[in-house]
C-alpha positions in Angstrom: 20.9 0.9 16.1 19.8 -1.5 13.4 19.4 -4.3 15.9 17.4 -2.1 18.2 15.1 -1.1 15.4 14.6 -4.7 14.3 13.8 -5.7 17.9 11.2 -2.9 18.2 9.5 -4.0 15.0 9.5 -7.6 16.1 8.0 -6.7 19.5 5.4 -4.4 17.8 4.1 -7.2 15.7 3.1 -9.2 18.8 -0.7 -9.0 19.2 -0.9 -7.0 22.4 1.7 -4.2 21.6 0.4 -4.1 18.1 -3.2 -3.5 19.3 -2.0 -0.9 21.7 -0.2 0.8 18.8 -3.4 0.7 16.7 -5.3 2.2 19.6 -2.9 5.1 19.7 -3.2 5.6 15.9 -7.0 5.5 16.2 -7.0 8.2 18.9 -4.6 10.4 16.8 -6.8 9.9 13.7 -9.9 10.9 15.7 -8.2 14.0 17.0 -7.1 14.9 13.5 -10.6 14.4 12.2 -12.0 16.9 14.7 -9.3 19.5 14.6 -8.5 19.7 10.8 -10.8 21.0 8.1 -11.6 24.0 5.9 -12.7 26.1 8.9 -9.9 26.9 11.2 -10.7 26.3 14.8 -7.9 26.5 17.4 -7.2 23.5 19.7 -8.0 25.4 22.9 -11.4 26.4 21.5 -12.1 22.8 20.3 -11.5 21.6 23.9 -13.7 24.3 25.3 -16.5 23.4 22.8 -16.2 19.7 23.7 -16.3 20.3 27.4 -18.8 23.1 27.6 -20.7 23.0 24.3 -19.8 26.6 23.7 -16.9 28.3 21.9 -15.6 31.8 21.1 -17.8 31.7 18.0 -21.2 30.2 17.6 -20.4 29.0 14.1 -17.3 27.1 15.4 -19.3 25.3 18.1 -21.8 24.2 15.4 -19.0 23.0 13.1 -17.4 20.9 15.9 -20.5 19.5 17.6 -22.8 19.0 14.6 -20.4 18.3 11.7 -17.0 17.1 12.7 -17.8 15.2 15.9 -20.6 13.1 14.5 -18.6 12.4 11.3 -15.6 11.4 13.4 -17.7 9.0 15.5 -19.3 7.6 12.3 -15.9 6.9 10.7 -14.7 5.0 13.8 -17.9 3.0 14.1 -18.3 2.1 10.4 -14.6 1.3 10.0 -14.6 -1.0 13.1 -17.9 -2.7 12.1 -17.1 -3.3 8.5 -13.6 -4.5 9.2 -14.6 -7.0 11.9 -17.5 -8.1 9.6 -15.0 -8.8 6.8 -12.7 -10.7 9.2 -15.5 -12.9 10.3 -16.8 -13.6 6.8 -13.3 -14.4 5.4 -12.7 -16.8 8.3 -16.1 -18.5 8.1 -16.1 -18.9 4.4 -12.3 -19.6 4.2 -12.0 -17.1 1.4 -9.6 -14.1 1.6 -11.4 -12.5 -1.3 -14.7 -12.3 0.6 -15.9 -9.0 2.0 -19.2 -7.4 2.9 -19.3 -5.2 -0.2 -18.1 -8.0 -2.6 -20.5 -10.8 -1.6 -23.7 -8.8 -1.4 -23.9 -8.0 2.3 -23.7 -4.3 1.9 -26.0 -4.2 -1.1 -28.6 -6.3 0.8 -28.4 -4.0 3.8 -28.8 -1.0 1.5 -31.9 -2.5 -0.2 -33.6 -3.0 3.1 -32.6 0.5 4.3 -34.1 2.0 1.1 -37.3 -0.1 1.5 -37.7 0.9 5.2 -37.1 4.6 4.4 -39.7 4.5 1.6 -42.4 2.7 3.7 -41.8 4.0 7.2 -39.6 7.2 6.8 -40.1 8.3 10.4 -38.9 5.1 12.1 -35.2 5.9 12.5 -34.9 3.1 15.0 -36.0 0.5 12.4 -33.1 1.3 10.0 -30.4 -0.9 11.7 -32.9 -3.8 12.0 -33.8 -3.5 8.3 -30.1 -3.3 7.4 -29.3 -6.4 9.4 -32.1 -8.4 7.7 -30.9 -7.3 4.3 -27.3 -8.1 5.1 -28.1 -11.5 6.5 -30.3 -12.3 3.5 -27.4 -11.3 1.2 -24.8 -13.5 2.9 -27.1 -16.5 3.1 -28.1 -16.3 -0.5 -24.5 -16.1 -1.7 -23.5 -18.9 0.6 -26.4 -21.1 -0.6 -25.7 -20.4 -4.3 -21.9 -21.0 -4.0 -22.5 -24.3 -2.2 -24.8 -25.5 -4.9 -22.3 -24.5 -7.6 -19.3 -26.2 -6.0 -18.4 -23.8 -3.1 -15.1 -22.7 -4.8 -13.8 -19.3 -4.1 -14.5 -18.0 -7.6 -18.1 -19.2 -7.5 -18.7 -17.5 -4.2 -17.3 -14.2 -5.6 -19.3 -14.5 -8.8 -22.5 -15.3 -6.8 -21.8 -12.2 -4.6 -21.4 -10.0 -7.7 -24.6 -11.2 -9.1 -26.6 -10.8 -5.9 -25.0 -7.3 -5.4 -26.2 -6.2 -8.8 -29.7 -7.5 -8.2 -29.9 -5.7 -4.8 -28.5 -2.5 -6.3 -31.1 -2.6 -9.1 -33.7 -2.9 -6.3 -32.3 0.2 -4.6 -32.4 2.1 -7.9 -36.0 1.0 -8.4 -37.0 2.2 -5.0 -35.3 5.6 -5.3 -36.9 6.0 -8.8 -40.4 5.3 -7.5 -39.9 7.1 -4.1 -37.2 9.8 -4.7 -37.3 11.0 -1.1 -36.6 7.6 0.3 -32.9 8.2 0.4 -31.9 11.8 0.9 -28.5 12.3 -0.7 -28.7 9.1 -2.7 -25.4 9.7 -4.5 -23.5 9.7 -1.2 -25.4 6.6 0.0 -24.6 4.7 -3.2 -20.9 5.6 -3.1 -20.5 5.6 0.6 -20.3 8.9 2.6 -20.5 10.4 6.0 -21.8 13.8 5.2 -24.8 14.9 7.2 -24.5 12.0 9.7 -26.0 13.0 13.1 -25.6 11.6 16.6 -29.3 10.7 16.4 -28.6 8.4 13.5 -25.6 6.9 15.2 -27.5 5.9 18.4 -29.4 2.9 17.1 -26.5 1.7 15.0 -24.1 2.0 18.0 -26.6 -0.1 20.0 -26.0 -2.9 17.4 -22.3 -2.5 16.6 -20.9 -2.4 20.2 -22.7 -5.6 21.4 -22.0 -7.2 18.0 -18.2 -6.6 18.5 -18.3 -7.9 22.1 -20.3 -11.0 21.0 -17.8 -11.7 18.1 -14.9 -11.4 20.5 -16.6 -13.9 22.9 -16.9 -16.4 20.1 -13.3 -16.1 18.9 -12.4 -19.6 20.2 -15.3 -21.2 18.3 -14.2 -19.3 15.2 -10.7 -20.7 15.6 -12.1 -24.2 15.7 -14.3 -23.5 12.7 -11.4 -22.4 10.6 -9.8 -25.9 11.0 -12.4 -27.2 8.6 -15.9 -28.6 8.9 -14.9 -32.2 9.5 -12.3 -31.4 12.1 -14.6 -28.9 13.9 -17.4 -31.4 13.9 -15.1 -34.1 15.4 -14.1 -31.6 18.2 -17.8 -31.3 19.1 -18.6 -28.0 17.4 -22.0 -27.7 15.8 -20.6 -26.3 12.5 -23.8 -25.3 10.8 -25.2 -23.5 13.9 -21.9 -21.7 14.7 -21.5 -20.7 11.0 -25.0 -19.2 11.0 -24.4 -17.4 14.3 -21.1 -15.9 13.1 -22.6 -14.8 9.8 -25.5 -13.2 11.6 -23.1 -11.2 13.7 -21.1 -10.2 10.6 -24.4 -9.2 8.9 -25.5 -7.1 11.9 -22.2 -5.3 12.0 -22.1 -4.6 8.3 -25.8 -3.7 8.2 -25.6 -1.3 11.1 -22.7 0.5 9.4 -24.5 0.7 6.0 -27.5 2.2 7.8 -25.6 5.5 8.3 -22.5 5.3 6.0 -24.0 4.0 2.8 -22.5 1.3 0.6 -18.9 1.8 1.6 -16.6 -0.6 -0.1 -13.3 -2.3 0.5 -12.9 -1.6 4.2 -13.9 -5.2 5.1 -11.5 -6.5 2.5 -8.3 -4.6 3.0 -8.0 -4.4 6.8 -8.6 -8.1 7.7 -6.2 -9.2 5.0 -3.4 -6.9 6.2 -4.1 -7.8 9.9 -4.0 -11.5 9.2 -0.5 -11.1 7.8 0.6 -9.0 10.8 -0.9 -10.7 13.8 -1.5 -14.2 12.4 -4.6 -16.5 12.1 -5.7 -16.5 15.8 -9.2 -15.1 15.8 -9.1 -12.9 18.9 -6.1 -10.7 18.0 -7.3 -10.8 14.4 -10.8 -9.5 15.3 -9.5 -6.8 17.7 -6.8 -5.5 15.3 -9.3 -5.6 12.4 -11.7 -3.4 14.3 -9.0 -0.9 15.4 -7.4 -0.9 12.0 -10.7 -0.4 10.2 -11.4 2.6 12.5 -8.0 4.1 11.7 -8.2 3.5 7.9 -11.7 5.0 7.5 -10.9 7.9 9.7 -7.8 8.7 7.7 -9.7 8.3 4.4 -12.5 10.6 5.7 -9.9 13.2 6.7 -8.4 13.1 3.2 -11.9 13.3 1.7 -12.6 16.5 3.7 -9.2 18.2 3.3 -7.7 17.3 -0.1 -9.9 19.5 -2.1 -11.2 21.9 0.6 -13.6 23.6 0.7 -15.1 20.9 -1.5 -15.8 17.6 0.3 -15.6 14.2 -1.4 -17.7 11.2 -0.3 -15.3 9.0 1.6 -16.3 6.1 -0.6 -14.4 7.7 -3.5 -11.2 7.7 -1.5 -11.8 4.1 -0.3 -12.3 3.0 -3.9 -9.0 4.6 -5.0 -7.3 2.7 -2.2 -9.3 -0.6 -2.4 -9.6 -1.1 -6.1 -5.9 -1.6 -6.8 -5.6 -3.7 -3.6 -8.3 -6.0 -4.8 -6.7 -6.4 -8.2 -3.4 -7.2 -6.6 -5.1 -9.7 -4.4 -6.8 -11.4 -7.4 -3.5 -11.8 -9.1 -1.9 -13.1 -5.9 -4.7 -15.7 -5.4 -4.4 -16.7 -9.1 -0.7 -17.4 -8.8 -0.5 -18.3 -5.1 -1.2 -21.2 -2.8 -4.9 -20.4 -2.3 -6.0 -20.7 -5.9 -9.0 -22.8 -6.6 
Protein backbone atom coordinates (compact mmCIF):
# COMPACT_ATOMS: atom_id res chain seq x y z
CA UNK A 1 0.00 0.00 0.00
CA UNK A 2 2.82 2.38 0.92
CA UNK A 3 4.71 1.59 -2.29
CA UNK A 4 1.56 2.12 -4.36
CA UNK A 5 0.91 5.49 -2.71
CA UNK A 6 4.55 6.56 -3.22
CA UNK A 7 4.32 5.55 -6.90
CA UNK A 8 1.10 7.54 -7.37
CA UNK A 9 2.64 10.65 -5.81
CA UNK A 10 5.77 10.26 -7.96
CA UNK A 11 3.69 9.90 -11.15
CA UNK A 12 1.47 12.82 -10.17
CA UNK A 13 4.49 15.11 -9.92
CA UNK A 14 5.30 14.54 -13.58
CA UNK A 15 4.25 17.63 -15.58
CA UNK A 16 1.44 16.14 -17.68
CA UNK A 17 -0.40 14.19 -14.93
CA UNK A 18 0.12 17.10 -12.55
CA UNK A 19 -1.39 19.61 -14.98
CA UNK A 20 -4.34 17.26 -15.57
CA UNK A 21 -4.76 17.02 -11.79
CA UNK A 22 -4.75 20.84 -11.53
CA UNK A 23 -7.33 21.04 -14.34
CA UNK A 24 -9.66 18.75 -12.39
CA UNK A 25 -9.12 20.84 -9.25
CA UNK A 26 -9.87 24.00 -11.21
CA UNK A 27 -13.15 22.58 -12.52
CA UNK A 28 -14.14 21.43 -9.03
CA UNK A 29 -13.30 24.86 -7.58
CA UNK A 30 -15.36 26.55 -10.31
CA UNK A 31 -18.34 24.28 -9.63
CA UNK A 32 -18.08 24.95 -5.89
CA UNK A 33 -17.95 28.70 -6.52
CA UNK A 34 -21.19 28.58 -8.50
CA UNK A 35 -23.09 26.17 -6.26
CA UNK A 36 -22.11 27.34 -2.76
CA UNK A 37 -23.13 30.59 -1.12
CA UNK A 38 -25.46 32.26 1.35
CA UNK A 39 -28.45 31.68 -0.94
CA UNK A 40 -29.31 27.99 -1.27
CA UNK A 41 -29.82 26.95 -4.89
CA UNK A 42 -30.15 23.27 -5.73
CA UNK A 43 -27.79 21.69 -8.26
CA UNK A 44 -30.60 20.72 -10.71
CA UNK A 45 -31.86 24.31 -10.65
CA UNK A 46 -28.34 25.66 -11.23
CA UNK A 47 -27.95 23.40 -14.27
CA UNK A 48 -31.35 24.55 -15.55
CA UNK A 49 -30.37 28.21 -15.09
CA UNK A 50 -27.04 27.75 -16.89
CA UNK A 51 -28.67 25.90 -19.79
CA UNK A 52 -31.87 27.91 -20.22
CA UNK A 53 -31.28 31.16 -18.37
CA UNK A 54 -34.33 30.55 -16.21
CA UNK A 55 -34.85 28.85 -12.86
CA UNK A 56 -37.65 27.96 -10.50
CA UNK A 57 -37.22 31.38 -8.92
CA UNK A 58 -36.36 34.60 -10.67
CA UNK A 59 -34.09 35.61 -7.77
CA UNK A 60 -32.09 32.40 -8.06
CA UNK A 61 -31.52 32.95 -11.78
CA UNK A 62 -30.22 36.44 -11.07
CA UNK A 63 -27.93 35.20 -8.30
CA UNK A 64 -26.36 32.55 -10.54
CA UNK A 65 -26.15 34.49 -13.81
CA UNK A 66 -25.27 37.97 -12.55
CA UNK A 67 -23.40 37.32 -9.31
CA UNK A 68 -21.82 33.89 -8.98
CA UNK A 69 -21.04 33.08 -12.62
CA UNK A 70 -19.23 36.37 -13.40
CA UNK A 71 -17.39 36.17 -10.09
CA UNK A 72 -16.34 32.59 -10.78
CA UNK A 73 -15.05 33.50 -14.26
CA UNK A 74 -13.26 36.54 -12.82
CA UNK A 75 -11.48 34.41 -10.20
CA UNK A 76 -10.33 31.92 -12.83
CA UNK A 77 -9.10 34.62 -15.22
CA UNK A 78 -7.39 36.79 -12.61
CA UNK A 79 -5.77 33.83 -10.87
CA UNK A 80 -4.38 32.41 -14.12
CA UNK A 81 -3.20 35.80 -15.41
CA UNK A 82 -1.50 36.97 -12.20
CA UNK A 83 0.18 33.61 -11.60
CA UNK A 84 1.56 33.33 -15.12
CA UNK A 85 2.68 36.95 -14.94
CA UNK A 86 4.51 36.19 -11.71
CA UNK A 87 6.16 33.10 -13.21
CA UNK A 88 7.42 35.12 -16.18
CA UNK A 89 8.70 37.98 -14.03
CA UNK A 90 10.50 35.64 -11.62
CA UNK A 91 12.17 33.80 -14.51
CA UNK A 92 13.16 36.91 -16.49
CA UNK A 93 14.49 38.76 -13.44
CA UNK A 94 15.96 35.57 -11.88
CA UNK A 95 14.39 36.58 -8.59
CA UNK A 96 11.99 34.30 -6.67
CA UNK A 97 10.87 37.25 -4.54
CA UNK A 98 9.56 39.17 -7.55
CA UNK A 99 5.81 39.29 -8.17
CA UNK A 100 3.40 41.71 -9.86
CA UNK A 101 2.17 43.20 -6.58
CA UNK A 102 5.66 43.50 -5.05
CA UNK A 103 7.60 45.21 -7.84
CA UNK A 104 5.02 47.84 -8.79
CA UNK A 105 3.27 46.10 -11.70
CA UNK A 106 -0.15 45.94 -10.07
CA UNK A 107 0.11 49.45 -8.63
CA UNK A 108 1.13 50.87 -12.03
CA UNK A 109 -1.84 49.17 -13.66
CA UNK A 110 -4.12 50.46 -10.91
CA UNK A 111 -2.89 54.03 -11.38
CA UNK A 112 -3.63 54.00 -15.10
CA UNK A 113 -7.03 52.35 -14.53
CA UNK A 114 -7.92 55.10 -12.05
CA UNK A 115 -6.70 57.76 -14.49
CA UNK A 116 -8.67 56.34 -17.43
CA UNK A 117 -11.82 56.00 -15.29
CA UNK A 118 -11.46 59.63 -14.17
CA UNK A 119 -10.84 61.03 -17.66
CA UNK A 120 -12.96 58.73 -19.87
CA UNK A 121 -15.38 56.87 -17.56
CA UNK A 122 -17.54 55.53 -20.39
CA UNK A 123 -14.71 53.84 -22.31
CA UNK A 124 -14.79 50.38 -20.70
CA UNK A 125 -12.75 48.95 -23.58
CA UNK A 126 -9.90 51.32 -22.73
CA UNK A 127 -9.38 49.96 -19.22
CA UNK A 128 -7.27 46.86 -20.10
CA UNK A 129 -5.08 48.96 -22.42
CA UNK A 130 -4.54 51.59 -19.72
CA UNK A 131 -3.79 48.84 -17.19
CA UNK A 132 -1.21 47.30 -19.53
CA UNK A 133 0.55 50.64 -20.03
CA UNK A 134 0.68 51.24 -16.29
CA UNK A 135 1.90 47.71 -15.53
CA UNK A 136 4.61 47.89 -18.20
CA UNK A 137 5.68 51.32 -16.96
CA UNK A 138 5.98 49.89 -13.46
CA UNK A 139 8.05 46.85 -14.37
CA UNK A 140 10.43 48.82 -16.63
CA UNK A 141 10.95 51.52 -13.99
CA UNK A 142 11.78 48.94 -11.34
CA UNK A 143 14.09 47.07 -13.73
CA UNK A 144 15.90 50.29 -14.68
CA UNK A 145 16.34 51.44 -11.07
CA UNK A 146 17.56 48.04 -9.86
CA UNK A 147 20.08 47.78 -12.72
CA UNK A 148 21.51 51.21 -11.90
CA UNK A 149 21.79 50.33 -8.20
CA UNK A 150 23.52 46.98 -8.70
CA UNK A 151 20.72 44.67 -9.90
CA UNK A 152 20.76 42.64 -6.67
CA UNK A 153 17.59 40.94 -5.55
CA UNK A 154 17.14 43.18 -2.53
CA UNK A 155 17.60 46.36 -4.61
CA UNK A 156 14.93 45.17 -7.05
CA UNK A 157 12.48 44.51 -4.21
CA UNK A 158 13.21 47.87 -2.56
CA UNK A 159 12.80 49.66 -5.89
CA UNK A 160 9.49 47.86 -6.37
CA UNK A 161 8.25 48.89 -2.92
CA UNK A 162 9.18 52.52 -3.61
CA UNK A 163 7.50 52.57 -7.04
CA UNK A 164 4.40 50.82 -5.64
CA UNK A 165 4.05 53.46 -2.95
CA UNK A 166 4.41 56.29 -5.47
CA UNK A 167 1.78 54.74 -7.75
CA UNK A 168 -0.52 54.07 -4.79
CA UNK A 169 -0.23 57.72 -3.77
CA UNK A 170 -1.22 58.65 -7.33
CA UNK A 171 -4.31 56.42 -7.07
CA UNK A 172 -5.25 58.04 -3.75
CA UNK A 173 -4.83 61.50 -5.28
CA UNK A 174 -7.07 60.67 -8.26
CA UNK A 175 -9.78 59.16 -6.04
CA UNK A 176 -9.63 62.20 -3.74
CA UNK A 177 -9.98 64.65 -6.64
CA UNK A 178 -12.48 62.53 -8.62
CA UNK A 179 -14.31 60.36 -6.04
CA UNK A 180 -16.47 58.66 -8.67
CA UNK A 181 -13.42 57.49 -10.66
CA UNK A 182 -13.30 54.14 -8.88
CA UNK A 183 -16.63 52.88 -7.61
CA UNK A 184 -16.03 50.67 -4.60
CA UNK A 185 -12.49 51.99 -4.15
CA UNK A 186 -11.97 49.97 -0.97
CA UNK A 187 -12.51 46.70 -2.82
CA UNK A 188 -10.25 47.87 -5.66
CA UNK A 189 -7.43 48.81 -3.28
CA UNK A 190 -7.60 45.53 -1.35
CA UNK A 191 -8.50 43.41 -4.35
CA UNK A 192 -12.03 42.09 -4.77
CA UNK A 193 -14.42 40.54 -7.25
CA UNK A 194 -17.72 41.92 -5.96
CA UNK A 195 -19.81 43.54 -8.66
CA UNK A 196 -17.78 42.12 -11.56
CA UNK A 197 -19.87 41.74 -14.72
CA UNK A 198 -19.41 39.78 -17.89
CA UNK A 199 -19.22 43.11 -19.73
CA UNK A 200 -16.11 44.01 -17.71
CA UNK A 201 -14.56 40.61 -18.29
CA UNK A 202 -14.90 40.73 -22.09
CA UNK A 203 -12.07 43.21 -22.87
CA UNK A 204 -9.83 41.71 -20.18
CA UNK A 205 -10.42 38.20 -21.52
CA UNK A 206 -9.44 39.43 -24.99
CA UNK A 207 -6.04 40.35 -23.50
CA UNK A 208 -5.50 37.48 -21.06
CA UNK A 209 -6.19 34.50 -23.33
CA UNK A 210 -3.91 35.65 -26.21
CA UNK A 211 -1.32 36.67 -23.62
CA UNK A 212 -1.30 33.18 -22.12
CA UNK A 213 -0.98 31.55 -25.55
CA UNK A 214 1.83 33.92 -26.57
CA UNK A 215 3.70 33.24 -23.33
CA UNK A 216 3.42 29.48 -23.88
CA UNK A 217 4.73 29.86 -27.43
CA UNK A 218 7.83 31.66 -26.07
CA UNK A 219 8.55 29.11 -23.35
CA UNK A 220 11.63 27.85 -25.23
CA UNK A 221 13.14 31.35 -25.41
CA UNK A 222 12.37 31.84 -21.72
CA UNK A 223 14.31 28.66 -20.94
CA UNK A 224 17.31 30.04 -22.83
CA UNK A 225 17.01 33.40 -21.09
CA UNK A 226 17.09 31.77 -17.66
CA UNK A 227 20.56 30.37 -18.47
CA UNK A 228 21.98 33.87 -18.02
CA UNK A 229 22.47 36.82 -20.32
CA UNK A 230 25.92 35.82 -21.59
CA UNK A 231 24.96 32.21 -22.29
CA UNK A 232 21.70 33.24 -23.95
CA UNK A 233 23.54 35.77 -26.11
CA UNK A 234 26.08 33.13 -27.16
CA UNK A 235 23.20 30.87 -28.23
CA UNK A 236 21.91 33.57 -30.57
CA UNK A 237 19.10 34.98 -28.43
CA UNK A 238 18.57 38.74 -28.48
CA UNK A 239 18.48 39.08 -24.70
CA UNK A 240 17.27 42.67 -24.37
CA UNK A 241 14.56 42.25 -27.01
CA UNK A 242 13.27 38.96 -25.58
CA UNK A 243 13.35 40.28 -22.02
CA UNK A 244 11.28 43.28 -23.10
CA UNK A 245 8.76 41.11 -24.98
CA UNK A 246 8.32 38.75 -22.04
CA UNK A 247 7.94 41.60 -19.57
CA UNK A 248 5.36 43.18 -21.89
CA UNK A 249 3.38 39.92 -21.84
CA UNK A 250 3.65 39.76 -18.04
CA UNK A 251 2.50 43.38 -17.81
CA UNK A 252 -0.45 42.72 -20.14
CA UNK A 253 -1.57 39.72 -18.08
CA UNK A 254 -1.26 41.48 -14.73
CA UNK A 255 -2.76 44.72 -16.04
CA UNK A 256 -5.79 43.00 -17.54
CA UNK A 257 -6.39 41.18 -14.24
CA UNK A 258 -6.08 44.41 -12.22
CA UNK A 259 -8.60 46.12 -14.51
CA UNK A 260 -11.46 44.09 -13.00
CA UNK A 261 -10.06 42.51 -9.81
CA UNK A 262 -8.21 45.45 -8.27
CA UNK A 263 -4.81 45.32 -6.61
CA UNK A 264 -4.82 41.64 -5.67
CA UNK A 265 -1.62 40.61 -3.96
CA UNK A 266 0.48 37.48 -3.55
CA UNK A 267 -1.15 35.29 -6.24
CA UNK A 268 1.78 35.90 -8.57
CA UNK A 269 4.26 35.16 -5.79
CA UNK A 270 2.89 32.05 -4.11
CA UNK A 271 1.79 29.93 -7.04
CA UNK A 272 4.88 30.16 -9.33
CA UNK A 273 7.16 29.49 -6.37
CA UNK A 274 5.23 26.34 -5.39
CA UNK A 275 4.90 25.12 -8.98
CA UNK A 276 8.61 25.56 -9.59
CA UNK A 277 9.29 23.19 -6.70
CA UNK A 278 6.73 20.67 -7.99
CA UNK A 279 7.31 20.61 -11.77
CA UNK A 280 10.86 21.96 -12.03
CA UNK A 281 12.42 24.87 -13.89
CA UNK A 282 11.29 24.05 -17.46
CA UNK A 283 9.23 27.02 -18.58
CA UNK A 284 6.38 25.29 -20.46
CA UNK A 285 5.13 23.06 -17.61
CA UNK A 286 5.89 25.87 -15.15
CA UNK A 287 3.75 28.39 -17.04
CA UNK A 288 0.87 25.94 -17.58
CA UNK A 289 0.84 24.73 -13.98
CA UNK A 290 1.13 28.31 -12.69
CA UNK A 291 -1.92 29.41 -14.69
CA UNK A 292 -3.97 26.42 -13.51
CA UNK A 293 -2.73 26.67 -9.93
CA UNK A 294 -3.46 30.38 -9.79
CA UNK A 295 -7.01 29.79 -11.01
CA UNK A 296 -7.49 27.13 -8.33
CA UNK A 297 -6.00 29.24 -5.51
CA UNK A 298 -7.97 32.40 -6.25
CA UNK A 299 -11.21 30.43 -6.77
CA UNK A 300 -10.80 28.71 -3.39
CA UNK A 301 -9.91 31.98 -1.65
CA UNK A 302 -12.91 33.71 -3.24
CA UNK A 303 -15.17 30.88 -2.10
CA UNK A 304 -13.85 31.28 1.45
CA UNK A 305 -14.34 35.05 1.24
CA UNK A 306 -18.00 34.54 0.31
CA UNK A 307 -18.86 31.73 2.72
CA UNK A 308 -16.77 32.06 5.90
CA UNK A 309 -18.82 34.92 7.33
CA UNK A 310 -22.00 34.58 5.23
CA UNK A 311 -24.15 36.56 4.66
CA UNK A 312 -21.24 39.03 4.92
CA UNK A 313 -18.76 38.90 2.02
CA UNK A 314 -15.07 39.72 2.45
CA UNK A 315 -12.99 41.12 -0.41
CA UNK A 316 -10.93 38.19 -1.68
CA UNK A 317 -7.79 40.31 -1.28
CA UNK A 318 -8.13 40.02 2.51
CA UNK A 319 -8.06 36.23 2.36
CA UNK A 320 -5.13 36.33 -0.07
CA UNK A 321 -3.21 38.62 2.31
CA UNK A 322 -3.75 36.23 5.22
CA UNK A 323 -2.39 33.42 3.04
CA UNK A 324 0.34 35.34 1.21
CA UNK A 325 1.76 37.49 4.00
CA UNK A 326 3.15 34.61 6.10
CA UNK A 327 4.34 32.88 2.91
CA UNK A 328 6.31 35.96 1.86
CA UNK A 329 7.88 36.27 5.32
CA UNK A 330 8.89 32.60 5.19
CA UNK A 331 10.33 33.13 1.72
CA UNK A 332 12.34 36.13 2.92
CA UNK A 333 13.88 34.08 5.73
CA UNK A 334 14.59 31.23 3.31
CA UNK A 335 16.30 33.58 0.84
CA UNK A 336 18.35 35.11 3.65
CA UNK A 337 19.66 31.79 4.85
CA UNK A 338 19.59 29.80 1.62
CA UNK A 339 21.55 29.44 -1.59
CA UNK A 340 19.94 32.37 -3.38
CA UNK A 341 20.91 35.10 -0.94
CA UNK A 342 22.53 38.18 -2.52
